[in-house]
CHARMM-style PDB file with segment names, atoms N, HN, CA, C and O in Angstrom:
ATOM      1  N   MET     1     116.595  56.403 127.456  1.00  0.00      PROA
ATOM      2  CA  MET     1     117.864  57.070 127.635  1.00  0.00      PROA
ATOM      3  C   MET     1     117.628  58.358 128.417  1.00  0.00      PROA
ATOM      4  O   MET     1     116.745  59.150 128.087  1.00  0.00      PROA
ATOM      5  N   ALA     2     118.425  58.549 129.448  1.00  0.00      PROA
ATOM      6  HN  ALA     2     119.142  57.905 129.716  1.00  0.00      PROA
ATOM      7  CA  ALA     2     118.288  59.718 130.308  1.00  0.00      PROA
ATOM      8  C   ALA     2     119.052  60.901 129.722  1.00  0.00      PROA
ATOM      9  O   ALA     2     120.098  60.739 129.093  1.00  0.00      PROA
ATOM     10  N   LYS     3     118.505  62.091 129.943  1.00  0.00      PROA
ATOM     11  HN  LYS     3     117.655  62.222 130.454  1.00  0.00      PROA
ATOM     12  CA  LYS     3     119.175  63.311 129.475  1.00  0.00      PROA
ATOM     13  C   LYS     3     120.204  63.748 130.501  1.00  0.00      PROA
ATOM     14  O   LYS     3     120.002  63.584 131.704  1.00  0.00      PROA
ATOM     15  N   LYS     4     121.297  64.299 130.028  1.00  0.00      PROA
ATOM     16  HN  LYS     4     121.461  64.432 129.051  1.00  0.00      PROA
ATOM     17  CA  LYS     4     122.337  64.813 130.918  1.00  0.00      PROA
ATOM     18  C   LYS     4     122.017  66.248 131.319  1.00  0.00      PROA
ATOM     19  O   LYS     4     121.544  67.040 130.504  1.00  0.00      PROA
ATOM     20  N   LYS     5     122.278  66.570 132.568  1.00  0.00      PROA
ATOM     21  HN  LYS     5     122.663  65.927 133.230  1.00  0.00      PROA
ATOM     22  CA  LYS     5     122.093  67.936 133.033  1.00  0.00      PROA
ATOM     23  C   LYS     5     123.346  68.741 132.722  1.00  0.00      PROA
ATOM     24  O   LYS     5     124.468  68.245 132.827  1.00  0.00      PROA
ATOM     25  N   SER     6     123.134  69.964 132.345  1.00  0.00      PROA
ATOM     26  HN  SER     6     122.223  70.367 132.259  1.00  0.00      PROA
ATOM     27  CA  SER     6     124.284  70.840 132.075  1.00  0.00      PROA
ATOM     28  C   SER     6     124.608  71.606 133.356  1.00  0.00      PROA
ATOM     29  O   SER     6     124.045  72.671 133.608  1.00  0.00      PROA
ATOM     30  N   GLY     7     125.505  71.065 134.151  1.00  0.00      PROA
ATOM     31  HN  GLY     7     125.962  70.199 133.946  1.00  0.00      PROA
ATOM     32  CA  GLY     7     125.854  71.669 135.437  1.00  0.00      PROA
ATOM     33  C   GLY     7     126.766  72.870 135.292  1.00  0.00      PROA
ATOM     34  O   GLY     7     126.583  73.873 135.982  1.00  0.00      PROA
ATOM     35  N   GLY     8     127.751  72.785 134.403  1.00  0.00      PROA
ATOM     36  HN  GLY     8     127.901  71.970 133.842  1.00  0.00      PROA
ATOM     37  CA  GLY     8     128.705  73.886 134.253  1.00  0.00      PROA
ATOM     38  C   GLY     8     128.236  74.892 133.233  1.00  0.00      PROA
ATOM     39  O   GLY     8     127.579  74.545 132.252  1.00  0.00      PROA
ATOM     40  N   ARG     9     128.580  76.142 133.473  1.00  0.00      PROA
ATOM     41  HN  ARG     9     129.114  76.423 134.270  1.00  0.00      PROA
ATOM     42  CA  ARG     9     128.229  77.185 132.506  1.00  0.00      PROA
ATOM     43  C   ARG     9     129.410  77.445 131.599  1.00  0.00      PROA
ATOM     44  O   ARG     9     130.560  77.436 132.038  1.00  0.00      PROA
ATOM     45  N   LYS    10     129.125  77.673 130.349  1.00  0.00      PROA
ATOM     46  HN  LYS    10     128.191  77.680 129.992  1.00  0.00      PROA
ATOM     47  CA  LYS    10     130.178  78.028 129.401  1.00  0.00      PROA
ATOM     48  C   LYS    10     130.509  79.503 129.546  1.00  0.00      PROA
ATOM     49  O   LYS    10     129.654  80.309 129.912  1.00  0.00      PROA
ATOM     50  N   LYS    11     131.746  79.846 129.257  1.00  0.00      PROA
ATOM     51  HN  LYS    11     132.441  79.191 128.959  1.00  0.00      PROA
ATOM     52  CA  LYS    11     132.122  81.258 129.282  1.00  0.00      PROA
ATOM     53  C   LYS    11     131.469  81.947 128.100  1.00  0.00      PROA
ATOM     54  O   LYS    11     131.565  81.481 126.965  1.00  0.00      PROA
ATOM     55  N   LYS    12     130.813  83.044 128.371  1.00  0.00      PROA
ATOM     56  HN  LYS    12     130.735  83.422 129.293  1.00  0.00      PROA
ATOM     57  CA  LYS    12     130.163  83.786 127.297  1.00  0.00      PROA
ATOM     58  C   LYS    12     131.183  84.650 126.589  1.00  0.00      PROA
ATOM     59  O   LYS    12     132.219  85.011 127.146  1.00  0.00      PROA
ATOM     60  N   SER    13     130.867  84.970 125.358  1.00  0.00      PROA
ATOM     61  HN  SER    13     130.025  84.677 124.905  1.00  0.00      PROA
ATOM     62  CA  SER    13     131.757  85.853 124.614  1.00  0.00      PROA
ATOM     63  C   SER    13     131.501  87.292 125.038  1.00  0.00      PROA
ATOM     64  O   SER    13     130.397  87.642 125.455  1.00  0.00      PROA
ATOM     65  N   GLU    14     132.530  88.114 124.926  1.00  0.00      PROA
ATOM     66  HN  GLU    14     133.426  87.829 124.587  1.00  0.00      PROA
ATOM     67  CA  GLU    14     132.422  89.512 125.307  1.00  0.00      PROA
ATOM     68  C   GLU    14     132.547  90.383 124.063  1.00  0.00      PROA
ATOM     69  O   GLU    14     133.205  90.001 123.096  1.00  0.00      PROA
ATOM     70  N   SER    15     131.920  91.543 124.090  1.00  0.00      PROA
ATOM     71  HN  SER    15     131.385  91.853 124.876  1.00  0.00      PROA
ATOM     72  CA  SER    15     132.010  92.483 122.978  1.00  0.00      PROA
ATOM     73  C   SER    15     133.194  93.405 123.208  1.00  0.00      PROA
ATOM     74  O   SER    15     133.374  93.948 124.298  1.00  0.00      PROA
ATOM     75  N   ILE    16     133.994  93.571 122.172  1.00  0.00      PROA
ATOM     76  HN  ILE    16     133.848  93.129 121.287  1.00  0.00      PROA
ATOM     77  CA  ILE    16     135.134  94.478 122.248  1.00  0.00      PROA
ATOM     78  C   ILE    16     135.140  95.360 121.007  1.00  0.00      PROA
ATOM     79  O   ILE    16     134.501  95.046 120.003  1.00  0.00      PROA
ATOM     80  N   PHE    17     135.866  96.461 121.089  1.00  0.00      PROA
ATOM     81  HN  PHE    17     136.385  96.717 121.905  1.00  0.00      PROA
ATOM     82  CA  PHE    17     136.045  97.355 119.951  1.00  0.00      PROA
ATOM     83  C   PHE    17     137.520  97.416 119.598  1.00  0.00      PROA
ATOM     84  O   PHE    17     138.385  97.278 120.464  1.00  0.00      PROA
ATOM     85  N   LEU    18     137.796  97.623 118.323  1.00  0.00      PROA
ATOM     86  HN  LEU    18     137.094  97.734 117.620  1.00  0.00      PROA
ATOM     87  CA  LEU    18     139.152  97.897 117.885  1.00  0.00      PROA
ATOM     88  C   LEU    18     139.234  99.397 117.635  1.00  0.00      PROA
ATOM     89  O   LEU    18     138.529  99.934 116.781  1.00  0.00      PROA
ATOM     90  N   VAL    19     140.102 100.066 118.391  1.00  0.00      PROA
ATOM     91  HN  VAL    19     140.674  99.630 119.085  1.00  0.00      PROA
ATOM     92  CA  VAL    19     140.205 101.522 118.372  1.00  0.00      PROA
ATOM     93  C   VAL    19     141.480 101.915 117.640  1.00  0.00      PROA
ATOM     94  O   VAL    19     142.551 101.376 117.916  1.00  0.00      PROA
ATOM     95  N   CYS    20     141.364 102.854 116.705  1.00  0.00      PROA
ATOM     96  HN  CYS    20     140.493 103.292 116.480  1.00  0.00      PROA
ATOM     97  CA  CYS    20     142.512 103.351 115.954  1.00  0.00      PROA
ATOM     98  C   CYS    20     143.450 104.091 116.899  1.00  0.00      PROA
ATOM     99  O   CYS    20     143.010 104.935 117.679  1.00  0.00      PROA
ATOM    100  N   GLU    21     144.725 103.779 116.832  1.00  0.00      PROA
ATOM    101  HN  GLU    21     145.082 103.093 116.199  1.00  0.00      PROA
ATOM    102  CA  GLU    21     145.703 104.403 117.716  1.00  0.00      PROA
ATOM    103  C   GLU    21     145.912 105.880 117.378  1.00  0.00      PROA
ATOM    104  O   GLU    21     146.173 106.684 118.272  1.00  0.00      PROA
ATOM    105  N   GLU    22     145.800 106.244 116.107  1.00  0.00      PROA
ATOM    106  HN  GLU    22     145.588 105.591 115.380  1.00  0.00      PROA
ATOM    107  CA  GLU    22     146.073 107.626 115.696  1.00  0.00      PROA
ATOM    108  C   GLU    22     144.879 108.556 115.890  1.00  0.00      PROA
ATOM    109  O   GLU    22     145.051 109.680 116.363  1.00  0.00      PROA
ATOM    110  N   THR    23     143.668 108.112 115.532  1.00  0.00      PROA
ATOM    111  HN  THR    23     143.528 107.199 115.147  1.00  0.00      PROA
ATOM    112  CA  THR    23     142.496 108.989 115.613  1.00  0.00      PROA
ATOM    113  C   THR    23     141.637 108.747 116.846  1.00  0.00      PROA
ATOM    114  O   THR    23     140.925 109.653 117.279  1.00  0.00      PROA
ATOM    115  N   GLY    24     141.685 107.538 117.427  1.00  0.00      PROA
ATOM    116  HN  GLY    24     142.264 106.802 117.074  1.00  0.00      PROA
ATOM    117  CA  GLY    24     140.853 107.213 118.579  1.00  0.00      PROA
ATOM    118  C   GLY    24     139.452 106.767 118.201  1.00  0.00      PROA
ATOM    119  O   GLY    24     138.599 106.617 119.076  1.00  0.00      PROA
ATOM    120  N   ASP    25     139.194 106.551 116.913  1.00  0.00      PROA
ATOM    121  HN  ASP    25     139.887 106.673 116.202  1.00  0.00      PROA
ATOM    122  CA  ASP    25     137.883 106.115 116.447  1.00  0.00      PROA
ATOM    123  C   ASP    25     137.685 104.626 116.709  1.00  0.00      PROA
ATOM    124  O   ASP    25     138.621 103.836 116.593  1.00  0.00      PROA
ATOM    125  N   LYS    26     136.455 104.252 117.063  1.00  0.00      PROA
ATOM    126  HN  LYS    26     135.694 104.894 117.157  1.00  0.00      PROA
ATOM    127  CA  LYS    26     136.087 102.842 117.208  1.00  0.00      PROA
ATOM    128  C   LYS    26     135.585 102.378 115.844  1.00  0.00      PROA
ATOM    129  O   LYS    26     134.431 102.615 115.487  1.00  0.00      PROA
ATOM    130  N   ASN    27     136.457 101.719 115.087  1.00  0.00      PROA
ATOM    131  HN  ASN    27     137.394 101.527 115.378  1.00  0.00      PROA
ATOM    132  CA  ASN    27     136.119 101.338 113.723  1.00  0.00      PROA
ATOM    133  C   ASN    27     135.557  99.930 113.585  1.00  0.00      PROA
ATOM    134  O   ASN    27     134.823  99.662 112.634  1.00  0.00      PROA
ATOM    135  N   TYR    28     135.876  99.029 114.496  1.00  0.00      PROA
ATOM    136  HN  TYR    28     136.473  99.247 115.269  1.00  0.00      PROA
ATOM    137  CA  TYR    28     135.470  97.631 114.377  1.00  0.00      PROA
ATOM    138  C   TYR    28     134.938  97.124 115.703  1.00  0.00      PROA
ATOM    139  O   TYR    28     135.463  97.474 116.759  1.00  0.00      PROA
ATOM    140  N   ALA    29     133.893  96.296 115.657  1.00  0.00      PROA
ATOM    141  HN  ALA    29     133.466  96.011 114.798  1.00  0.00      PROA
ATOM    142  CA  ALA    29     133.334  95.649 116.847  1.00  0.00      PROA
ATOM    143  C   ALA    29     133.452  94.148 116.654  1.00  0.00      PROA
ATOM    144  O   ALA    29     133.120  93.625 115.591  1.00  0.00      PROA
ATOM    145  N   LEU    30     133.930  93.448 117.693  1.00  0.00      PROA
ATOM    146  HN  LEU    30     134.201  93.873 118.556  1.00  0.00      PROA
ATOM    147  CA  LEU    30     134.120  92.004 117.635  1.00  0.00      PROA
ATOM    148  C   LEU    30     133.519  91.365 118.865  1.00  0.00      PROA
ATOM    149  O   LEU    30     133.302  92.026 119.881  1.00  0.00      PROA
ATOM    150  N   ARG    31     133.246  90.057 118.769  1.00  0.00      PROA
ATOM    151  HN  ARG    31     133.421  89.519 117.944  1.00  0.00      PROA
ATOM    152  CA  ARG    31     132.848  89.256 119.912  1.00  0.00      PROA
ATOM    153  C   ARG    31     133.860  88.141 120.024  1.00  0.00      PROA
ATOM    154  O   ARG    31     134.139  87.442 119.050  1.00  0.00      PROA
ATOM    155  N   ARG    32     134.421  87.971 121.233  1.00  0.00      PROA
ATOM    156  HN  ARG    32     134.195  88.538 122.024  1.00  0.00      PROA
ATOM    157  CA  ARG    32     135.393  86.914 121.436  1.00  0.00      PROA
ATOM    158  C   ARG    32     135.343  86.405 122.863  1.00  0.00      PROA
ATOM    159  O   ARG    32     134.770  87.051 123.740  1.00  0.00      PROA
ATOM    160  N   LYS    33     135.943  85.248 123.096  1.00  0.00      PROA
ATOM    161  HN  LYS    33     136.409  84.723 122.383  1.00  0.00      PROA
ATOM    162  CA  LYS    33     135.973  84.663 124.431  1.00  0.00      PROA
ATOM    163  C   LYS    33     136.864  85.500 125.332  1.00  0.00      PROA
ATOM    164  O   LYS    33     137.866  86.050 124.877  1.00  0.00      PROA
ATOM    165  N   PRO    34     136.505  85.602 126.614  1.00  0.00      PROA
ATOM    166  CA  PRO    34     137.339  86.371 127.538  1.00  0.00      PROA
ATOM    167  C   PRO    34     138.662  85.681 127.807  1.00  0.00      PROA
ATOM    168  O   PRO    34     138.790  84.466 127.656  1.00  0.00      PROA
ATOM    169  N   GLY    35     139.645  86.478 128.208  1.00  0.00      PROA
ATOM    170  HN  GLY    35     139.541  87.465 128.330  1.00  0.00      PROA
ATOM    171  CA  GLY    35     140.968  85.949 128.507  1.00  0.00      PROA
ATOM    172  C   GLY    35     141.891  86.116 127.320  1.00  0.00      PROA
ATOM    173  O   GLY    35     141.469  86.534 126.242  1.00  0.00      PROA
ATOM    174  N   GLY    36     143.131  85.791 127.523  1.00  0.00      PROA
ATOM    175  HN  GLY    36     143.474  85.451 128.399  1.00  0.00      PROA
ATOM    176  CA  GLY    36     144.112  85.921 126.447  1.00  0.00      PROA
ATOM    177  C   GLY    36     144.692  87.318 126.379  1.00  0.00      PROA
ATOM    178  O   GLY    36     144.370  88.188 127.188  1.00  0.00      PROA
ATOM    179  N   GLU    37     145.550  87.511 125.402  1.00  0.00      PROA
ATOM    180  HN  GLU    37     145.811  86.804 124.745  1.00  0.00      PROA
ATOM    181  CA  GLU    37     146.210  88.799 125.236  1.00  0.00      PROA
ATOM    182  C   GLU    37     145.306  89.784 124.507  1.00  0.00      PROA
ATOM    183  O   GLU    37     144.377  89.393 123.800  1.00  0.00      PROA
ATOM    184  N   LYS    38     145.596  91.070 124.693  1.00  0.00      PROA
ATOM    185  HN  LYS    38     146.350  91.388 125.268  1.00  0.00      PROA
ATOM    186  CA  LYS    38     144.850  92.099 123.975  1.00  0.00      PROA
ATOM    187  C   LYS    38     145.252  92.077 122.510  1.00  0.00      PROA
ATOM    188  O   LYS    38     146.406  91.811 122.175  1.00  0.00      PROA
ATOM    189  N   LEU    39     144.291  92.359 121.642  1.00  0.00      PROA
ATOM    190  HN  LEU    39     143.354  92.575 121.914  1.00  0.00      PROA
ATOM    191  CA  LEU    39     144.554  92.352 120.207  1.00  0.00      PROA
ATOM    192  C   LEU    39     145.256  93.633 119.781  1.00  0.00      PROA
ATOM    193  O   LEU    39     144.943  94.721 120.264  1.00  0.00      PROA
ATOM    194  N   LYS    40     146.203  93.487 118.875  1.00  0.00      PROA
ATOM    195  HN  LYS    40     146.458  92.603 118.482  1.00  0.00      PROA
ATOM    196  CA  LYS    40     146.866  94.609 118.216  1.00  0.00      PROA
ATOM    197  C   LYS    40     146.928  94.231 116.751  1.00  0.00      PROA
ATOM    198  O   LYS    40     147.699  93.352 116.366  1.00  0.00      PROA
ATOM    199  N   LEU    41     146.119  94.891 115.924  1.00  0.00      PROA
ATOM    200  HN  LEU    41     145.493  95.605 116.236  1.00  0.00      PROA
ATOM    201  CA  LEU    41     146.016  94.527 114.518  1.00  0.00      PROA
ATOM    202  C   LEU    41     146.171  95.746 113.625  1.00  0.00      PROA
ATOM    203  O   LEU    41     145.819  96.861 114.010  1.00  0.00      PROA
ATOM    204  N   MET    42     146.696  95.525 112.438  1.00  0.00      PROA
ATOM    205  HN  MET    42     146.981  94.620 112.125  1.00  0.00      PROA
ATOM    206  CA  MET    42     146.733  96.562 111.415  1.00  0.00      PROA
ATOM    207  C   MET    42     145.413  96.481 110.648  1.00  0.00      PROA
ATOM    208  O   MET    42     145.170  95.515 109.924  1.00  0.00      PROA
ATOM    209  N   LYS    43     144.566  97.493 110.808  1.00  0.00      PROA
ATOM    210  HN  LYS    43     144.763  98.277 111.396  1.00  0.00      PROA
ATOM    211  CA  LYS    43     143.264  97.526 110.145  1.00  0.00      PROA
ATOM    212  C   LYS    43     143.125  98.853 109.401  1.00  0.00      PROA
ATOM    213  O   LYS    43     143.881  99.797 109.631  1.00  0.00      PROA
ATOM    214  N   TYR    44     142.142  98.902 108.506  1.00  0.00      PROA
ATOM    215  HN  TYR    44     141.528  98.136 108.319  1.00  0.00      PROA
ATOM    216  CA  TYR    44     141.909 100.092 107.696  1.00  0.00      PROA
ATOM    217  C   TYR    44     141.165 101.149 108.502  1.00  0.00      PROA
ATOM    218  O   TYR    44     140.163 100.849 109.150  1.00  0.00      PROA
ATOM    219  N   SER    45     141.651 102.376 108.461  1.00  0.00      PROA
ATOM    220  HN  SER    45     142.465 102.619 107.934  1.00  0.00      PROA
ATOM    221  CA  SER    45     140.993 103.510 109.111  1.00  0.00      PROA
ATOM    222  C   SER    45     140.338 104.373 108.030  1.00  0.00      PROA
ATOM    223  O   SER    45     141.041 104.993 107.232  1.00  0.00      PROA
ATOM    224  N   PRO    46     139.010 104.420 107.993  1.00  0.00      PROA
ATOM    225  CA  PRO    46     138.326 105.190 106.942  1.00  0.00      PROA
ATOM    226  C   PRO    46     138.626 106.687 106.988  1.00  0.00      PROA
ATOM    227  O   PRO    46     138.673 107.336 105.943  1.00  0.00      PROA
ATOM    228  N   ARG    47     138.827 107.240 108.175  1.00  0.00      PROA
ATOM    229  HN  ARG    47     138.788 106.713 109.024  1.00  0.00      PROA
ATOM    230  CA  ARG    47     139.092 108.673 108.287  1.00  0.00      PROA
ATOM    231  C   ARG    47     140.440 109.028 107.656  1.00  0.00      PROA
ATOM    232  O   ARG    47     140.550 110.017 106.932  1.00  0.00      PROA
ATOM    233  N   LEU    48     141.460 108.218 107.933  1.00  0.00      PROA
ATOM    234  HN  LEU    48     141.371 107.414 108.521  1.00  0.00      PROA
ATOM    235  CA  LEU    48     142.798 108.489 107.404  1.00  0.00      PROA
ATOM    236  C   LEU    48     143.024 107.876 106.020  1.00  0.00      PROA
ATOM    237  O   LEU    48     143.975 108.228 105.322  1.00  0.00      PROA
ATOM    238  N   ARG    49     142.152 106.973 105.644  1.00  0.00      PROA
ATOM    239  HN  ARG    49     141.380 106.687 106.211  1.00  0.00      PROA
ATOM    240  CA  ARG    49     142.240 106.250 104.363  1.00  0.00      PROA
ATOM    241  C   ARG    49     143.560 105.507 104.210  1.00  0.00      PROA
ATOM    242  O   ARG    49     144.183 105.527 103.148  1.00  0.00      PROA
ATOM    243  N   LYS    50     143.974 104.848 105.294  1.00  0.00      PROA
ATOM    244  HN  LYS    50     143.468 104.832 106.157  1.00  0.00      PROA
ATOM    245  CA  LYS    50     145.162 104.003 105.257  1.00  0.00      PROA
ATOM    246  C   LYS    50     145.091 102.997 106.407  1.00  0.00      PROA
ATOM    247  O   LYS    50     144.255 103.130 107.301  1.00  0.00      PROA
ATOM    248  N   HSD    51     145.954 102.009 106.382  1.00  0.00      PROA
ATOM    249  HN  HSD    51     146.633 101.901 105.656  1.00  0.00      PROA
ATOM    250  CA  HSD    51     146.012 101.017 107.442  1.00  0.00      PROA
ATOM    251  C   HSD    51     146.808 101.563 108.621  1.00  0.00      PROA
ATOM    252  O   HSD    51     147.907 102.092 108.454  1.00  0.00      PROA
ATOM    253  N   THR    52     146.234 101.427 109.822  1.00  0.00      PROA
ATOM    254  HN  THR    52     145.341 100.998 109.958  1.00  0.00      PROA
ATOM    255  CA  THR    52     146.892 101.884 111.043  1.00  0.00      PROA
ATOM    256  C   THR    52     146.763 100.797 112.108  1.00  0.00      PROA
ATOM    257  O   THR    52     145.997  99.847 111.949  1.00  0.00      PROA
ATOM    258  N   LEU    53     147.506 100.945 113.171  1.00  0.00      PROA
ATOM    259  HN  LEU    53     148.129 101.716 113.299  1.00  0.00      PROA
ATOM    260  CA  LEU    53     147.434  99.999 114.280  1.00  0.00      PROA
ATOM    261  C   LEU    53     146.169 100.235 115.078  1.00  0.00      PROA
ATOM    262  O   LEU    53     145.870 101.363 115.469  1.00  0.00      PROA
ATOM    263  N   HSD    54     145.416  99.150 115.323  1.00  0.00      PROA
ATOM    264  HN  HSD    54     145.658  98.233 115.005  1.00  0.00      PROA
ATOM    265  CA  HSD    54     144.189  99.216 116.113  1.00  0.00      PROA
ATOM    266  C   HSD    54     144.375  98.367 117.361  1.00  0.00      PROA
ATOM    267  O   HSD    54     144.895  97.254 117.291  1.00  0.00      PROA
ATOM    268  N   LEU    55     143.947  98.896 118.507  1.00  0.00      PROA
ATOM    269  HN  LEU    55     143.524  99.800 118.564  1.00  0.00      PROA
ATOM    270  CA  LEU    55     144.090  98.207 119.783  1.00  0.00      PROA
ATOM    271  C   LEU    55     142.720  97.830 120.330  1.00  0.00      PROA
ATOM    272  O   LEU    55     141.720  98.494 120.056  1.00  0.00      PROA
ATOM    273  N   GLU    56     142.692  96.749 121.107  1.00  0.00      PROA
ATOM    274  HN  GLU    56     143.504  96.209 121.328  1.00  0.00      PROA
ATOM    275  CA  GLU    56     141.450  96.272 121.713  1.00  0.00      PROA
ATOM    276  C   GLU    56     141.041  97.160 122.879  1.00  0.00      PROA
ATOM    277  O   GLU    56     141.875  97.570 123.686  1.00  0.00      PROA
ATOM    278  N   LYS    57     139.741  97.453 122.957  1.00  0.00      PROA
ATOM    279  HN  LYS    57     139.063  97.120 122.302  1.00  0.00      PROA
ATOM    280  CA  LYS    57     139.200  98.198 124.083  1.00  0.00      PROA
ATOM    281  C   LYS    57     137.815  97.640 124.383  1.00  0.00      PROA
ATOM    282  O   LYS    57     137.019  97.417 123.472  1.00  0.00      PROA
ATOM    283  N   LYS    58     137.530  97.415 125.662  1.00  0.00      PROA
ATOM    284  HN  LYS    58     138.177  97.596 126.403  1.00  0.00      PROA
ATOM    285  CA  LYS    58     136.214  96.911 126.046  1.00  0.00      PROA
ATOM    286  C   LYS    58     135.205  98.035 126.053  1.00  0.00      PROA
ATOM    287  O   LYS    58     135.573  99.209 126.017  1.00  0.00      PROA
ATOM    288  N   LYS    59     133.924  97.678 126.099  1.00  0.00      PROA
ATOM    289  HN  LYS    59     133.625  96.724 126.128  1.00  0.00      PROA
ATOM    290  CA  LYS    59     132.846  98.658 126.068  1.00  0.00      PROA
ATOM    291  C   LYS    59     132.979  99.678 127.097  1.00  0.00      PROA
ATOM    292  OT1 LYS    59     132.139 100.573 127.191  1.00  0.00      PROA
TER     293      LYS     59
END
C-alpha cells in the first residue's frame, strides 16, 4: 500500500489575548483558527473582581 503525500498545508492556529475593556489587562490567552469574527466575551477580571466584557486582540 502506497502512502499519500500531504500536498496541502493546514491552517495553523493563532495565539490571541482577551483584553478587559475597562482596565486594558490581558487576562486570558487562547489559540484558535484564523478567520471568523472577533470574540467578545464576558469574563472575570481579577483586578476589578467582577465579570467584564473582554475583546480579542492579537499579539
